[in-house]
C-alpha atoms as a printed R data frame, in Angstrom:
   type eleno elety resid chain resno       x       y       z
1  ATOM     1    CA   MET     A     1   8.589  -8.123 -17.028
2  ATOM     2    CA   THR     A     2   5.959  -6.044 -15.059
3  ATOM     3    CA   GLU     A     3   5.707  -1.926 -15.591
4  ATOM     4    CA   PRO     A     4   6.791  -0.174 -12.672
5  ATOM     5    CA   ALA     A     5   4.220   1.279 -10.522
6  ATOM     6    CA   SER     A     6   3.189   4.864 -11.374
7  ATOM     7    CA   GLU     A     7   4.151   7.197  -8.650
8  ATOM     8    CA   GLU     A     8   0.816   9.378  -8.629
9  ATOM     9    CA   VAL     A     9  -0.297   5.414  -7.256
10 ATOM    10    CA   LYS     A    10   2.895   5.515  -4.672
11 ATOM    11    CA   VAL     A    11   2.542   8.764  -3.002
12 ATOM    12    CA   GLN     A    12  -1.509   7.674  -3.307
13 ATOM    13    CA   VAL     A    13  -0.865   4.977  -0.944
14 ATOM    14    CA   LEU     A    14   1.151   6.523   1.774
15 ATOM    15    CA   GLU     A    15  -1.524   9.343   1.749
16 ATOM    16    CA   TYR     A    16  -3.696   6.616   2.612
17 ATOM    17    CA   LEU     A    17  -2.206   4.743   4.837
18 ATOM    18    CA   GLY     A    18  -1.057   7.599   6.823
19 ATOM    19    CA   LYS     A    19  -5.262   8.060   8.379
20 ATOM    20    CA   VAL     A    20  -5.374   4.895   8.428
21 ATOM    21    CA   SER     A    21  -4.121   2.270  11.596
22 ATOM    22    CA   LYS     A    22  -3.383  -0.617   8.692
23 ATOM    23    CA   ALA     A    23  -5.061  -1.279   5.038
24 ATOM    24    CA   LYS     A    24  -6.072  -4.694   2.775
25 ATOM    25    CA   ASN     A    25  -4.424  -3.189  -0.955
26 ATOM    26    CA   ALA     A    26  -8.630  -4.011  -2.192
27 ATOM    27    CA   ASP     A    27  -9.835  -1.632   0.705
28 ATOM    28    CA   ILE     A    28  -6.692   0.496  -0.956
29 ATOM    29    CA   ALA     A    29  -7.196   0.238  -4.713
30 ATOM    30    CA   ARG     A    30 -11.392   1.051  -3.637
31 ATOM    31    CA   SER     A    31 -10.196   3.865  -1.467
32 ATOM    32    CA   ILE     A    32  -8.489   5.379  -3.988
33 ATOM    33    CA   ASN     A    33  -9.749   5.111  -6.550
34 ATOM    34    CA   VAL     A    34  -7.504   2.214  -8.774
35 ATOM    35    CA   LYS     A    35  -6.900  -0.897 -10.034
36 ATOM    36    CA   LYS     A    36  -5.719  -3.251  -6.719
37 ATOM    37    CA   ALA     A    37  -3.220  -4.968  -9.575
38 ATOM    38    CA   GLU     A    38  -2.313  -0.565  -9.495
39 ATOM    39    CA   VAL     A    39  -1.699  -0.385  -5.669
40 ATOM    40    CA   ASP     A    40  -0.590  -4.571  -5.708
41 ATOM    41    CA   ARG     A    41   2.900  -2.932  -7.493
42 ATOM    42    CA   ALA     A    42   2.408   0.193  -5.906
43 ATOM    43    CA   VAL     A    43   2.396  -1.271  -2.044
44 ATOM    44    CA   ASN     A    44   5.828  -3.875  -2.929
45 ATOM    45    CA   GLU     A    45   7.709  -1.147  -5.113
46 ATOM    46    CA   LEU     A    46   7.256   0.833  -1.101
47 ATOM    47    CA   ALA     A    47   7.516  -2.337   0.893
48 ATOM    48    CA   ARG     A    48  10.992  -2.741  -1.490
49 ATOM    49    CA   GLU     A    49  12.204   0.985  -0.285
50 ATOM    50    CA   GLY     A    50  11.066   0.460   3.216
51 ATOM    51    CA   LYS     A    51   8.444   2.833   3.586
52 ATOM    52    CA   VAL     A    52   5.801   0.662   3.651
53 ATOM    53    CA   GLU     A    53   5.160  -2.771   5.949
54 ATOM    54    CA   PHE     A    54   3.302  -6.397   5.390
55 ATOM    55    CA   LEU     A    55   1.375  -7.703   8.890
56 ATOM    56    CA   TYR     A    56  -0.175 -10.613   9.274
57 ATOM    57    CA   ILE     A    57  -2.378 -10.815  12.015
58 ATOM    58    CA   GLY     A    58  -4.940 -14.167  10.218
59 ATOM    59    CA   THR     A    59  -4.484 -11.988   6.523
60 ATOM    60    CA   SER     A    60  -2.765  -9.712   5.094
61 ATOM    61    CA   TYR     A    61  -2.673  -6.067   5.323
62 ATOM    62    CA   VAL     A    62  -0.004  -3.070   4.826
63 ATOM    63    CA   LYS     A    63   0.888  -0.112   6.740
64 ATOM    64    CA   LEU     A    64   2.853   2.626   7.144
65 ATOM    65    CA   ALA     A    65   6.573   1.026   7.952
66 ATOM    66    CA   GLY     A    66   7.255   2.499  11.963
67 ATOM    67    CA   LYS     A    67   3.505   3.661  11.835
68 ATOM    68    CA   GLU     A    68   2.311   2.910  15.533
69 ATOM    69    CA   ASP     A    69  -1.355   1.895  16.075
């Protein structure tokens, strides 16, 4: 079983997504200076919690749930 995401990384992801309309996981990872695998885990957990949602516009993006562009 995969290790749960760090609460610190989840907070950083949410803070970053609060500043942009949408982002790819790789871009989030670069911006908050953590490994993409950590961001992937955090985003998946945040999606299950209803805090972020996935967008599929030719490629996949993530954004804060309910946040309009």
